[in-house]
C-alpha distance (Angstrom), angle and dihedral (degrees) to the residues before:
residue distance angle dihedral
M1 . . .
K2 3.79 . .
V3 3.81 127.5 .
A4 3.79 130.0 -164.0
V5 3.81 109.0 -143.8
V6 3.80 115.1 -154.8
P7 3.83 111.8 -175.7
N8 3.79 127.2 -177.8
L9 3.79 98.5 -139.5
T10 3.80 92.3 -172.0
R11 3.82 86.9 76.5
E12 3.80 112.3 93.7
R13 3.81 95.6 -128.8
A14 3.79 97.7 33.5
M15 3.80 97.4 98.6
A16 3.80 94.1 51.0
V17 3.81 92.8 44.7
T18 3.81 91.2 47.6
E19 3.78 92.3 50.7
D20 3.81 91.5 49.0
A21 3.81 92.5 47.9
C22 3.80 91.8 49.5
R23 3.79 91.1 48.6
R24 3.81 88.8 54.1
L25 3.79 92.1 47.7
K26 3.80 91.6 51.0
E27 3.82 90.8 50.3
L28 3.81 87.8 53.0
G29 3.79 92.1 51.0
V30 3.81 92.7 -114.0
D31 3.81 119.2 147.8
F32 3.80 114.8 -133.2
A33 3.78 137.6 -175.3
F34 3.81 141.3 -176.0
D35 3.78 133.3 -148.8
V36 3.79 110.8 -80.2
S37 3.83 90.5 -119.4
L38 3.84 88.7 70.6
K39 3.79 96.0 55.3
D40 3.80 95.5 107.0
S41 3.81 92.6 47.5
L42 3.79 98.3 44.7
R43 3.81 106.3 28.2
R44 3.82 89.2 111.8
I45 3.82 92.4 66.9
D46 3.78 106.2 102.2
G47 3.79 115.4 -122.3
A48 3.79 96.4 11.5
G49 3.78 122.0 146.7
F50 3.79 124.8 -157.6
E51 3.79 122.0 -146.9
S52 3.80 142.1 162.2
E53 3.81 119.2 -102.1
P54 3.84 99.2 -94.6
S55 3.80 94.1 55.4
L56 3.82 95.6 32.7
Y57 3.80 93.6 56.8
G58 3.77 99.8 22.4
E59 3.79 97.1 54.4
C60 3.82 100.7 37.8
D61 3.80 127.1 93.6
T62 3.81 96.1 -146.8
V63 3.80 138.5 9.1
I64 3.81 121.2 -135.5
A65 3.82 115.5 -160.6
V66 3.80 118.0 -163.5
G67 3.80 116.7 -159.4
G68 3.79 135.5 43.9
D69 3.78 135.0 -44.5
G70 3.81 92.7 -67.7
S71 3.80 90.4 54.7
V72 3.80 91.7 49.9
M73 3.81 92.1 47.4
R74 3.80 93.4 51.7
A75 3.79 92.1 47.6
A76 3.80 92.7 44.4
K77 3.80 93.6 52.1
T78 3.79 91.3 52.0
A79 3.80 92.5 42.6
A80 3.82 90.1 51.5
K81 3.81 89.6 63.7
Y82 3.81 88.5 60.1
G83 3.80 97.1 38.2
K84 3.81 93.7 -113.7
R85 3.80 129.0 144.4
V86 3.80 123.7 -127.8
L87 3.79 134.4 -141.3
G88 3.79 115.7 -163.7
I89 3.81 121.6 -150.3
K90 3.78 114.1 -161.3
A91 3.81 118.3 -118.5
G92 3.80 96.9 154.8
R93 3.80 138.1 60.0
L94 3.80 102.3 -94.9
A95 3.78 123.5 23.2
Y96 3.79 118.3 162.8
L97 3.80 91.7 173.6
C98 3.80 99.3 50.0
G99 3.79 116.4 104.4
L100 3.81 94.8 -161.2
D101 3.78 136.7 37.2
A102 3.80 119.0 -131.1
E103 3.82 91.9 -101.5
E104 3.81 94.1 53.2
T105 3.81 103.0 70.4
E106 3.81 90.1 121.4
L107 3.81 85.2 75.4
L108 3.81 89.6 67.9
S109 3.80 85.0 92.8
C110 3.81 86.0 77.0
L111 3.80 88.5 72.7
L112 3.81 87.7 67.5
T113 3.79 97.5 41.5
G114 3.80 94.8 44.4
E115 3.81 92.5 -123.7
Y116 3.79 96.0 145.5
S117 3.78 141.2 83.3
V118 3.79 130.3 -130.2
C119 3.80 122.5 -137.9
R120 3.80 113.3 -156.5
R121 3.81 111.4 -144.6
M122 3.80 123.2 -164.0
M123 3.79 119.3 -129.1
L124 3.80 134.0 -154.7
R125 3.78 130.8 -133.8
A126 3.79 122.4 -144.6
E127 3.82 122.6 -162.8
L128 3.79 122.8 -169.9
I129 3.80 109.8 -143.7
K130 3.80 121.5 -158.5
N131 3.79 120.2 177.9
G132 3.79 90.2 -15.1
E133 3.82 95.3 -52.0
V134 3.80 130.0 106.5
V135 3.81 105.7 -122.0
H136 3.81 100.7 166.6
S137 3.81 135.2 20.5
E138 3.79 136.5 179.7
N139 3.79 139.0 175.5
C140 3.78 118.9 -136.1
L141 3.78 136.3 -168.6
N142 3.81 100.6 -166.5
D143 3.78 114.2 25.7
I144 3.78 152.1 -43.6
V145 3.79 112.2 -125.3
F146 3.80 124.4 -160.5
G147 3.77 119.3 -165.8
R148 3.75 152.7 124.8
G149 3.75 125.6 -58.9
T150 3.79 125.5 -129.0
D151 3.83 93.1 -47.3
I152 3.79 117.4 90.3
A153 3.78 95.9 -126.4
L154 3.79 134.7 125.9
C155 3.80 122.3 -107.0
E156 3.77 130.6 -140.8
V157 3.79 107.4 -134.6
N158 3.80 121.0 -170.3
V159 3.79 119.7 -168.5
N160 3.80 124.3 -166.4
V161 3.80 116.3 -167.4
N162 3.81 116.9 -155.6
G163 3.80 88.8 -18.4
K164 3.81 96.9 -49.3
P165 3.83 126.7 107.4
T166 3.80 105.1 -108.8
A167 3.80 114.2 156.7
D168 3.79 135.0 18.0
Y169 3.79 118.6 -172.8
V170 3.77 135.8 -175.4
A171 3.79 97.7 -159.6
D172 3.78 147.5 116.0
G173 3.79 85.8 -85.4
V174 3.80 146.1 -67.3
I175 3.80 134.6 -93.7
V176 3.80 123.6 -146.1
A177 3.81 105.3 -166.4
T178 3.78 142.5 177.0
P179 3.82 121.0 -134.3
T180 3.81 86.5 -97.5
G181 3.80 88.7 56.2
S182 3.80 92.6 47.7
T183 3.83 89.1 90.3
A184 3.81 92.7 50.8
Y185 3.83 130.4 60.4
S186 3.80 92.7 -25.4
M187 3.81 90.5 60.0
S188 3.81 90.6 50.3
A189 3.81 88.9 51.5
G190 3.82 91.6 54.1
G191 3.79 100.3 -93.6
P192 3.82 123.4 145.4
I193 3.81 123.7 -98.6
L194 3.81 114.9 -116.2
E195 3.79 129.0 -162.2
P196 3.82 102.3 -101.8
S197 3.81 98.2 -129.0
L198 3.82 91.5 61.8
D199 3.80 122.4 106.4
A200 3.80 102.8 -131.6
V201 3.80 141.3 113.8
L202 3.80 128.2 -131.0
L203 3.80 125.2 -148.5
T204 3.81 109.9 -164.2
P205 3.83 124.6 174.1
I206 3.81 117.9 -140.6
C207 3.81 112.4 -131.0
P208 3.83 94.9 -30.3
H209 3.80 117.2 -157.2
S210 3.79 90.9 -126.3
L211 3.80 141.3 89.3
V212 3.80 94.8 -138.3
S213 3.83 108.2 39.1
R214 3.79 112.2 123.8
P215 3.81 136.2 171.8
Y216 3.81 119.7 -93.0
I217 3.80 130.2 -145.6
F218 3.81 116.6 -150.6
S219 3.79 134.4 -177.3
S220 3.78 116.6 -95.6
D221 3.82 94.3 -109.7
T222 3.82 91.5 63.3
V223 3.80 117.9 120.9
F224 3.80 117.0 -148.1
D225 3.80 127.9 -161.6
V226 3.80 110.8 -165.7
T227 3.80 131.3 -172.5
C228 3.79 122.4 -175.3
T229 3.81 119.9 -166.9
P230 3.82 127.7 178.8
M231 3.80 115.7 -118.1
R232 3.80 91.9 -146.9
Q233 3.79 121.0 67.2
G234 3.78 111.5 -111.7
A235 3.82 94.5 19.0
E236 3.79 121.7 121.5
T237 3.80 136.5 -133.2
G238 3.78 132.9 -168.3
F239 3.77 146.2 156.9
S240 3.78 135.5 -119.4
C241 3.81 132.0 -160.2
D242 3.80 116.6 -141.8
G243 3.79 92.2 -17.8
G244 3.81 93.2 -57.8
D245 3.79 129.0 135.7
T246 3.79 114.6 -39.7
V247 3.80 116.3 -110.3
R248 3.79 110.2 -147.0
L249 3.79 118.6 -127.8
C250 3.79 122.2 -144.6
T251 3.80 129.8 -162.7
G252 3.81 109.5 -70.1
D253 3.82 95.2 20.7
S254 3.77 120.1 128.6
V255 3.79 133.7 -175.3
R256 3.79 121.2 -140.2
I257 3.80 115.4 -154.2
C258 3.78 126.4 -169.3
K259 3.76 140.1 148.8
S260 3.79 112.5 -68.5
D261 3.78 121.9 -122.4
M262 3.81 87.7 -128.6
Y263 3.80 130.5 76.0
A264 3.79 129.1 -158.9
D265 3.81 113.4 -129.4
L266 3.82 111.4 -153.9
I267 3.80 122.0 -168.7
S268 3.79 121.1 -134.7
V269 3.79 115.1 -167.3
K270 3.80 98.0 176.9
Q271 3.78 125.5 65.0
D272 3.81 95.1 -118.1
N273 3.78 114.3 132.2
F274 3.79 124.8 -144.3
I275 3.81 94.1 -91.4
D276 3.82 92.1 50.3
V277 3.80 91.0 53.7
L278 3.79 93.2 44.5
N279 3.79 93.3 50.9
R280 3.80 93.5 45.8
K281 3.80 93.4 50.3
S282 3.80 90.6 46.3
E283 3.79 89.5 55.4
L284 3.81 90.1 53.6
K285 3.80 90.2 56.5
K286 3.81 92.7 60.1
């Protein structure tokens, strides 16, 4: 068995957790490797290999991501391209997507015995359209957020659903989220929480200037066309996928959002269900 280990070394505990996980893997007789870009940082880990992305992901059996939810999302999106499943090990404070806590690396033996479950999570695809042409595209696991730039100014957001005008908001922005993303920014903005294995899409306005605006839930085969225009002259708007770099929107741009062809497969070693995890993480926030 071979495992690709993808740590987020910007996390304070990530190095220690990574070293412990690799020690456990070596004891189990499991081969493991890191991305070649981490060779200088992790060369001291005994038995480690270092490979480029195609061989690291393409030739492994499982991917282990060490960090928080962002680390798991990045690893899962890359792993999805190669049809690989991902186990997250927590090295942050909150991590809804991690299957193991930092102190539970002894449970890595379950990867060999098959004592785990896999939750398939739908993803979305966003395409930026300029003058009728797709100039940028991304897949996301959590959400696509539209909003203002650095200026504190409202946006006008227009949403067409399957080619028909459906929702117009004057707001700070709008979130288009998967069920996985329903416990992230959408939840903070007042959106409902969905069971993560569902195929559905959430549309949640951010601080709408209205007494009646509410979130929507759509089927997963829905196609959205979104425009986002600043209400103040000279202000900027943009969108971001899974909290990544903001893509600036210009006048006349639109973003088409639909269900991605790819799924993220997340490993759960423990028997916790979705509600157990949600309640436990909520307690940590107090």
